[in-house]
C-alpha positions in Angstrom: 110.1 109.6 64.9 110.0 106.1 66.4 113.3 104.3 66.6 113.6 100.6 65.6 113.1 98.2 68.5 114.5 94.7 68.4 111.9 92.2 69.6 113.6 90.0 72.1 112.0 87.3 74.3 110.8 88.8 77.6 113.0 86.6 79.8 116.2 87.9 78.5 115.6 91.4 79.4 113.6 90.8 82.5 115.8 88.6 84.7 119.4 88.5 84.0 119.7 89.7 80.5 120.5 86.4 78.9 120.5 86.5 75.2 117.8 85.3 72.8 120.5 83.7 70.7 123.9 82.4 71.7 126.2 85.0 70.1 129.6 86.4 70.6 129.7 88.9 73.4 126.9 87.5 75.5 126.2 84.9 78.2 127.0 81.5 76.7 124.0 80.0 78.4 120.5 81.4 78.0 117.6 81.0 80.4 114.2 79.8 79.3 111.6 82.5 79.5 109.2 82.3 82.4 106.5 82.8 79.8 107.4 79.4 78.3 107.0 77.7 81.7 103.7 76.9 83.3 103.7 75.7 86.9 101.1 73.5 88.4 102.8 72.5 91.7 101.4 72.9 95.2 104.2 75.2 96.4 105.2 77.9 94.0 102.1 78.1 91.7 99.8 79.2 94.6 102.3 81.8 95.7 102.6 83.2 92.2 98.8 83.4 92.0 98.6 85.0 95.5 101.1 87.6 94.3 98.8 88.4 91.4 95.6 88.4 93.5 96.9 89.9 96.8 100.4 91.3 96.8 100.3 93.4 93.6 96.9 94.9 94.4 97.7 95.8 98.0 101.1 97.2 96.9 99.4 99.5 94.4 96.9 100.3 97.1 99.6 101.5 99.4 101.2 103.5 96.6 97.9 105.3 96.3 97.2 105.8 100.0 100.8 106.9 100.9 101.0 109.5 98.1 103.5 107.7 95.9 101.2 107.9 92.9 99.9 111.4 93.9 103.5 112.6 93.5 103.3 111.8 89.8 99.9 113.5 89.6 101.2 116.6 91.2 104.4 116.7 89.1 102.2 116.2 86.0 99.8 119.0 86.8 96.8 116.8 87.7 96.8 117.8 91.3 98.4 120.3 93.6 100.4 120.1 96.8 103.9 119.4 98.0 105.9 116.1 97.7 103.8 113.5 99.6 106.2 110.8 100.8 109.2 110.4 103.0 112.0 109.5 100.5 113.0 110.8 97.1 113.3 107.2 95.8 109.6 106.4 96.4 109.0 106.7 92.7 111.0 103.5 92.3 108.4 101.5 94.3 105.8 102.4 91.7 108.1 101.3 88.9 108.9 97.9 90.5 105.3 97.1 91.1 104.6 98.0 87.4 107.3 95.6 86.5 105.8 92.8 88.7 102.3 93.5 87.3 103.7 93.3 83.8 105.2 89.9 84.5 102.0 88.8 86.2 99.9 89.7 83.1 101.9 87.1 81.2 100.6 84.4 83.5 97.2 85.8 84.5 95.8 88.1 81.8 93.7 90.8 83.5 92.1 93.6 81.4 91.3 95.6 84.6 95.0 95.5 85.7 96.2 96.3 82.2 93.9 99.4 82.1 95.1 100.5 85.5 98.7 100.3 84.2 97.7 102.3 81.1 96.4 105.1 83.3 99.3 105.0 85.7 101.8 105.2 82.9 99.9 108.2 81.4 100.4 109.9 84.8 104.1 109.1 84.8 104.4 110.5 81.3 102.8 113.8 82.4 105.2 114.0 85.3 108.2 113.7 82.9 109.8 117.1 82.1 110.1 118.1 78.4 113.8 117.1 78.2 113.2 113.7 79.7 114.0 114.4 83.3 111.8 112.3 85.7 112.2 112.7 89.4 109.0 113.8 91.1 110.6 115.3 94.3 112.6 117.8 92.3 109.9 118.6 89.9 107.4 119.3 92.6 109.9 121.3 94.7 110.6 123.6 91.7 106.9 124.3 91.4 107.1 125.7 95.0 110.3 127.7 94.6 112.4 124.9 96.0 110.2 124.2 99.0 110.0 120.5 99.8 113.2 119.5 98.0 114.5 116.5 99.9 117.8 117.0 101.7 119.2 114.1 99.6 118.6 116.1 96.4 120.8 118.9 95.3 119.2 122.2 94.1 120.6 121.2 90.7 120.3 117.9 88.9 122.7 115.1 89.6 125.1 117.1 91.8 124.6 115.7 95.3 127.0 113.4 97.1 126.8 110.1 95.3 125.9 108.2 98.4 122.6 109.9 98.9 121.4 110.8 95.5 118.7 108.5 94.0 117.9 110.2 90.8 119.7 107.5 88.7 118.4 104.7 91.0 114.8 105.7 90.2 115.7 105.8 86.5 117.2 102.3 86.6 114.0 100.8 88.0 112.0 102.8 85.5 114.0 101.3 82.6 113.5 97.7 84.0 109.8 98.3 84.4 109.5 99.8 80.9 111.2 96.8 79.2 109.0 94.4 81.2 105.8 96.3 80.3 106.7 96.6 76.6 107.5 92.9 76.3 104.4 91.9 78.2 101.9 94.1 76.4 103.6 95.3 73.2 102.8 98.8 74.2 105.5 101.5 73.9 104.0 104.0 76.3 106.3 103.3 79.3 109.2 102.3 77.0 109.1 105.7 75.2 109.2 107.5 78.6 112.2 105.4 79.6 114.1 106.0 76.3 113.5 109.7 76.6 114.9 109.6 80.1 117.9 107.5 79.1 118.7 109.8 76.2 118.9 112.7 78.6 121.2 110.7 80.9 123.4 109.9 77.9 123.4 113.6 77.0 124.3 114.7 80.5 126.9 112.0 81.6 130.1 110.8 80.0 133.8 111.0 79.9 133.7 114.7 78.8 130.5 115.6 80.6 129.3 115.0 84.2 131.2 112.4 86.1 128.8 111.4 88.9 128.2 107.8 89.7 124.8 106.6 91.0 124.2 106.9 94.7 122.4 103.5 94.6 123.2 101.1 91.8 120.6 99.6 89.5 120.7 101.8 86.5 123.5 99.7 85.1 121.2 96.7 84.8 118.4 98.9 83.4 120.6 100.4 80.7 121.8 96.9 79.7 118.1 95.9 79.3 117.4 99.0 77.1 120.4 98.1 75.0 119.1 94.6 74.5 115.7 96.0 73.4 117.0 98.8 71.1 120.4 97.7 70.0 121.6 101.3 71.0 125.2 100.8 72.2 125.2 104.2 73.9 123.1 102.7 76.7 125.6 99.9 77.2 128.6 102.3 77.1 126.9 104.5 79.7 126.3 101.6 82.0 130.0 100.8 81.9 130.9 104.5 82.4 128.8 104.5 85.6 130.8 101.5 86.9 134.2 102.7 85.8 134.0 106.2 87.5 133.7 104.6 90.9 136.8 104.8 93.1 139.5 105.2 94.2 138.6 107.8 96.8 135.0 106.8 97.6 133.3 104.8 100.3 132.9 101.1 100.9 129.3 101.8 101.8 128.4 102.2 98.1 131.3 100.2 96.7 133.0 103.4 95.4 136.3 102.9 97.4 138.0 101.2 94.5 137.6 100.7 90.8 135.1 97.9 90.3 137.8 95.8 88.5 140.1 96.1 91.6 137.4 95.0 94.1 137.8 91.5 95.6 135.6 91.6 98.7 131.8 92.1 99.3 131.6 95.3 101.3 129.1 98.0 102.2 125.4 98.2 101.6 124.3 94.7 100.5 121.6 95.7 98.0 123.8 98.3 96.3 126.5 95.7 96.2 124.6 92.9 94.5 123.0 95.2 92.0 126.4 96.5 91.1 127.9 93.0 90.8 124.9 92.0 88.6 125.6 95.1 86.4 129.2 94.1 86.2 128.2 90.6 85.1 126.1 92.1 82.3 128.9 94.3 81.1 131.3 91.4 81.3 129.1 89.3 79.1 128.0 91.9 76.6 131.5 93.5 76.2 133.7 90.5 76.8 135.3 92.2 79.8 137.3 89.5 81.6 138.5 91.9 84.2 135.0 92.5 85.4 134.4 88.7 85.5 137.6 88.1 87.5 136.6 90.8 90.0 133.1 89.4 90.6 134.4 85.8 90.9 136.7 87.0 93.7 133.8 88.9 95.3 131.6 85.9 95.1 134.1 83.7 97.0 134.5 86.3 99.7 130.7 86.6 100.1 129.9 82.9 100.1 133.0 81.6 102.0 133.0 84.3 104.8 129.8 86.5 104.9 126.7 84.5 104.1 124.1 83.2 106.5 123.0 79.5 106.4 119.6 80.8 105.1 121.3 82.4 102.1 120.7 85.8 103.7 123.4 88.5 103.3 124.1 91.7 105.2 125.0 91.2 108.9 124.5 94.7 110.2 121.8 97.2 110.2 123.8 100.4 110.4 125.0 100.0 106.8 122.3 97.5 105.8 125.1 95.4 104.7 128.3 93.4 105.1 130.5 93.3 108.2 134.0 91.8 108.6 134.5 88.1 107.7 132.7 85.6 109.9 130.8 88.2 111.9 127.3 86.7 111.5 125.1 87.5 114.5 121.7 85.9 114.6 119.4 88.0 116.7 120.6 91.2 115.0 121.1 89.7 111.5 119.9 92.2 108.9 119.5 89.9 105.8 117.4 92.4 104.0 114.8 90.9 101.6 116.0 93.0 98.8 119.5 91.8 99.3 118.3 88.2 99.0 116.7 89.0 95.7 119.9 90.8 94.6 121.9 87.8 95.6 119.7 85.6 93.3 120.2 88.1 90.4 124.0 88.0 91.0 124.3 84.2 91.2 122.0 83.6 88.2 124.3 85.7 86.0 127.4 83.8 87.2 125.7 80.5 86.3 124.9 81.9 82.8 128.6 82.4 82.4 129.9 79.1 83.7 127.2 76.4 83.9 128.4 75.6 87.4 125.7 74.3 89.8 127.4 76.0 92.8 125.7 79.2 91.8 122.3 77.5 91.7 123.0 76.0 95.1 123.1 79.5 96.5 120.1 80.5 94.4 118.0 77.6 95.8 119.2 78.2 99.4 118.3 81.9 99.2 115.0 81.3 97.3 113.6 78.8 99.7 114.8 80.5 102.9 115.8 84.1 103.2 113.9 85.4 100.2 110.7 83.5 101.0 110.9 84.6 104.6 110.3 88.1 103.3 106.6 87.6 102.6 103.8 86.1 104.7 101.7 83.1 103.7 98.8 85.6 103.3 100.8 87.6 100.7 100.1 90.9 102.5 102.7 91.1 105.3 106.4 91.6 104.9 109.8 91.5 106.5 112.5 94.0 105.7 115.3 92.3 107.8 115.1 88.5 108.1 116.9 87.6 111.4 117.8 84.0 112.4 116.7 84.5 115.9 114.0 86.5 117.6 113.1 87.4 121.2 109.6 88.2 120.2 110.0 91.8 119.0 110.0 91.0 115.3 106.7 91.2 113.5 105.7 91.3 109.8 104.5 94.6 108.6 101.8 95.5 106.1 104.0 98.2 104.5 107.1 100.3 105.3 108.0 104.0 105.0 110.9 102.7 102.9 109.0 100.1 100.9 111.7 98.7 98.7 111.2 95.1 100.0 107.4 94.7 99.3 107.8 96.1 95.8 110.8 93.9 95.1 108.9 90.8 96.2 106.0 91.8 94.0 108.2 91.9 90.9 110.3 88.9 91.7 107.7 86.2 92.6 106.1 86.0 89.1 109.5 85.7 87.5 110.5 82.5 89.4 109.5 80.1 86.5 112.2 81.7 84.5 114.9 80.3 86.8 114.0 76.6 86.2 115.6 75.9 82.8 118.4 77.1 80.6 119.9 76.0 77.3 122.9 76.1 75.0 123.0 74.7 71.5 124.0 71.3 72.9 122.6 71.3 76.5 119.3 71.6 78.4 119.9 72.5 82.1 117.3 71.5 84.7 118.1 73.8 87.6 115.1 73.8 89.9 112.6 71.0 90.6 109.1 72.3 90.3 106.0 70.6 88.8 104.9 72.0 85.5 105.4 72.1 81.8 107.8 74.1 79.6 108.0 74.6 75.9 111.6 75.1 74.9 113.3 76.0 71.6 116.4 74.0 71.2 117.9 75.1 67.9 115.3 74.1 65.3 113.8 71.5 67.6 110.9 72.2 69.9 111.1 70.4 73.2 108.3 70.1 75.7 109.6 69.1 79.1 107.3 68.2 82.0 108.1 67.8 85.6 106.1 65.9 88.3 107.4 66.2 91.8 106.6 66.7 95.4 109.6 69.0 95.8 110.6 70.7 98.1 108.9 68.2 100.6 110.3 65.1 98.9 113.0 64.4 96.3 111.0 62.2 93.9 111.2 63.8 90.5 109.8 62.6 87.2 110.9 64.4 84.0 109.4 63.7 80.6 111.2 64.9 77.5 109.1 65.4 74.3 111.1 66.7 71.3 109.2 67.3 68.1 111.8 65.2 66.4 114.6 62.9 67.4 117.4 65.2 68.6 120.8 64.6 70.3 121.7 66.8 73.2 122.6 66.6 76.9 120.1 66.9 79.7 121.9 68.3 82.7 120.2 67.6 86.0 121.4 69.7 88.9 122.2 67.5 91.9 121.8 69.9 94.8 124.9 70.3 97.0 123.0 69.1 100.0 122.4 65.8 98.2 126.2 65.6 97.6 127.0 66.1 101.3 127.9 69.7 100.9 126.0 72.3 103.1 127.3 75.3 101.1 130.0 75.9 98.5 133.2 76.4 100.6 133.5 75.4 104.2 131.6 78.2 106.0 129.0 75.5 107.0 129.3 71.8 107.1 127.1 68.8 107.8 128.0 67.0 111.0 127.9 63.6 109.3 128.3 62.1 105.9 125.0 60.7 104.5 125.5 57.4 102.7 122.1 57.0 101.0 122.8 57.6 97.3 120.6 59.4 94.8 119.1 57.3 92.1 118.6 58.1 88.4 116.6 56.0 86.0 116.1 56.5 82.3 113.0 54.9 80.8 112.8 52.6 83.9 116.4 51.5 83.9 118.9 52.6 86.5 121.8 54.6 85.2 124.9 56.2 86.7 125.6 59.3 84.6 128.8 61.3 84.9 128.5 64.2 87.3 130.4 67.4 86.5 130.1 70.9 88.1 127.1 69.6 90.1 125.2 68.2 87.1 124.3 64.7 86.2 124.8 64.6 82.4 122.6 62.4 80.3 123.6 62.7 76.6 121.7 60.8 74.0 119.3 61.1 71.1 116.0 62.0 72.8 112.7 60.8 71.6 109.2 61.7 72.5 108.1 60.1 75.8 111.6 59.6 77.2 111.4 59.7 80.9 113.9 60.4 83.7 113.3 59.5 87.3 115.5 61.2 89.9 115.4 60.3 93.6 117.1 62.7 95.9 117.2 61.4 99.5 116.1 64.1 102.0 117.4 63.0 105.4 117.4 65.5 108.3 120.9 66.9 108.5 122.7 68.8 111.3 124.9 71.7 110.3 127.8 73.4 112.1 129.4 76.7 111.3 133.1 77.5 110.9 134.6 78.0 114.3 135.4 81.6 113.4 131.6 82.3 113.4 131.5 83.0 117.2 127.7 83.4 117.4 127.2 79.8 116.2 129.7 78.2 118.5 128.3 75.2 120.3 125.2 75.2 118.2 123.7 73.3 115.2 121.3 74.3 112.5 118.9 71.7 111.0 118.4 71.2 107.3 116.1 68.9 105.2 116.2 69.3 101.5 116.5 72.9 100.5 115.0 74.2 103.8 116.7 75.4 106.9 114.6 74.8 109.9 113.8 76.8 113.1 112.2 76.3 116.4 109.3 78.8 116.9 107.2 79.6 120.0 103.8 78.2 119.2 105.1 74.6 118.7 107.3 74.2 121.7 106.1 73.7 125.3 105.9 77.0 127.1 107.0 79.1 124.1 110.5 79.5 125.6 112.8 78.9 122.6 115.9 80.9 123.4 116.9 78.8 126.4 116.6 75.5 124.6 119.4 72.9 124.4 118.9 70.1 121.9 120.1 66.5 122.0 121.7 65.7 118.6 122.1 62.0 119.7 118.3 61.6 120.2 116.1 60.1 117.6 115.0 62.5 114.9 111.5 62.2 113.4 110.0 64.0 110.4 106.6 64.0 108.8 104.3 66.1 106.8 101.6 68.1 108.8 98.9 69.1 106.3 97.1 71.2 108.8 100.0 73.3 110.0 100.8 76.5 108.2 99.0 75.3 105.0 101.0 72.1 105.0 104.7 71.7 106.1 107.2 69.1 106.8 108.0 69.2 110.5 111.0 67.8 112.4 110.9 66.7 116.0 113.6 65.5 118.4 114.5 65.9 122.0 115.7 69.0 123.9 115.6 70.6 127.4 115.1 74.0 128.7 118.0 75.6 130.6 117.5 77.8 133.6 119.6 79.4 136.3 119.0 78.1 139.8 118.7 80.4 142.8 122.4 79.9 143.3 123.2 81.1 139.7 124.0 77.6 138.4 122.8 76.6 134.9 120.5 73.6 135.2 118.5 71.6 132.7 114.8 70.8 132.9 113.3 67.4 132.0 113.5 66.3 128.4 110.8 67.6 126.1 109.9 67.4 122.5 111.3 70.1 120.2 109.4 70.8 117.0 111.0 72.6 114.1 109.3 74.2 111.1 110.9 75.5 107.8 112.5 78.9 108.5 110.5 80.9 105.9 107.2 80.0 107.6 108.1 81.6 110.9 106.1 84.6 112.2 103.0 83.7 110.4 101.2 83.1 113.7 102.3 86.3 115.5 105.4 87.4 117.2 107.3 85.3 119.6 110.6 83.6 120.2 112.4 81.8 117.3 115.8 80.3 116.8 117.7 78.7 113.8 121.0 78.0 115.6 120.2 75.6 118.4 122.6 75.1 121.4 123.9 71.6 122.0 125.6 72.3 125.3 125.2 74.4 128.4 128.1 76.8 127.4 126.1 77.9 124.3 122.8 78.1 126.1 120.9 81.2 127.1 119.3 80.1 130.4 116.4 82.0 131.9 116.4 82.8 135.6 114.2 80.3 137.4 112.0 83.0 138.8 111.1 84.3 135.3 109.8 81.0 134.0 106.1 81.7 134.6 106.4 85.2 133.2 108.0 83.9 130.0 105.3 81.2 129.7 102.5 83.8 129.9 104.2 86.2 127.6 104.7 83.6 124.8 101.4 81.7 125.1 98.6 84.2 124.8 
């Protein structure tokens, strides 16, 4: 017997579980579905298309060639053999790519892709055991008398140390994929598989049943999405149960050292952390749990004020793939996992939906245009797992990874980006990101078409046309990015070296206005009529950034920012390819211009620097002045491996001089 399913707009369940209607016990702000937003810009629209045409197909191709899909075929009796892949969580890669493919179908209908998904979901259904259990490693091992059971999987379900077990992690990504596929296609095939699995988890876990929390968080968000689709409160209750049984005798690595409501610092594995904080936000919204909200607000301040890179990347160390002590932010060994950047966006988006504060979108934009975007090549088929802020030439994008969480996460996130642009309440329309395109928005009983025309992120000239189907009074809230308000980042972890005096300009129907700015938004409240036009000019000067003096790795150095981009020096653009020994002159004239033939078209920055070297006597000396060229950080490593640096020394003490005798060797190495 089929249960009743509530039809809820796709965006609410797909991104941050905003609600379709503003009701008690939910986020007070609801995002506008990405299916209602059509982009036609030159920056994001081509990337979303490339994700559909390149990234998703090659990701499914690797799932085929590496045995990820064969695992489902073996577990379902379609094939024979042992477990094919390295990790027991490899099922989750298939689920995430299904989720991304489902999102992509909303923008680029593709009967061939939809048929492929139908077949793949059929195989997943065959792999599911009769009672709903779905974990191919254990199912296949049991076919072979236990042979091939991964060391992270207990001989019995759910019982292993909660750090290593990924049974519930796989389930969480299954639930998210199932909701996305159902909302995209209207088909219940994957949703029914997910509900059968979730019903088993509800049966096995609870206050008077098993008390094992997930080894890797994500099921909390997945269960919240199932709740939104079905209205079945048991899924929401189970999500909260999985949170509340963490601590107090666990480990910081997976945030089980304290009860979630008692946590105040970002610790441990960064992806696990941001997924848990996002799940806590969902529970806080859906169950009016203010203790959860207080906890994640404290955690956010610790993360942003003490542990975040200038690129928006999080996770300083590779050993735990996560957070280190405050202000420990090394550049060459920075981890900044791509998945953690995506998790950071999830977390900040939810906090925005609670508060309407632009500071969360300032973090989203910084992460989106820098550390997240660095994770995928311009070609759409090469990826970074870590995203360091400095390289000695040993970093190189990969076609795939044994642990492939980052490519599959990129595949599901990119097509969802249009859903982050707008949000609404009954009296407000938020414009959070500036990207050319058109959106159709329901604002109460009024239908509003909003159109943007802009050259963002390369320039700050933005034209917004408001077309309501009837005259309607509401407030349009334009986010004024923090960099346009002389703030490098919320808090004082990073600061601009100088105050920029050129003011932004806002015009309404051709007349300059000075709207009130609150929580980072310029508020224009009026009765809107069809054809009303807003022009926003955000100056984009080149800015130098310094770090808090407690960040030792950035002492004596500056970073360079223009608009939302952090810039870097990379080997192909700079003299002999020697980047790491550069010293830059911040007093020199800075030039910037758009280079249409470089990396598909980028804004470059040039100014003066010198190479440092050690003389035969061991004294650091400086070579003649030379031009230093900077490109946006996310574009690095698209021309092969070589030296790169975000934080540029401004004095000899901070430099990394090469021995004079090695100069020729370094030139040859970096200039093939």
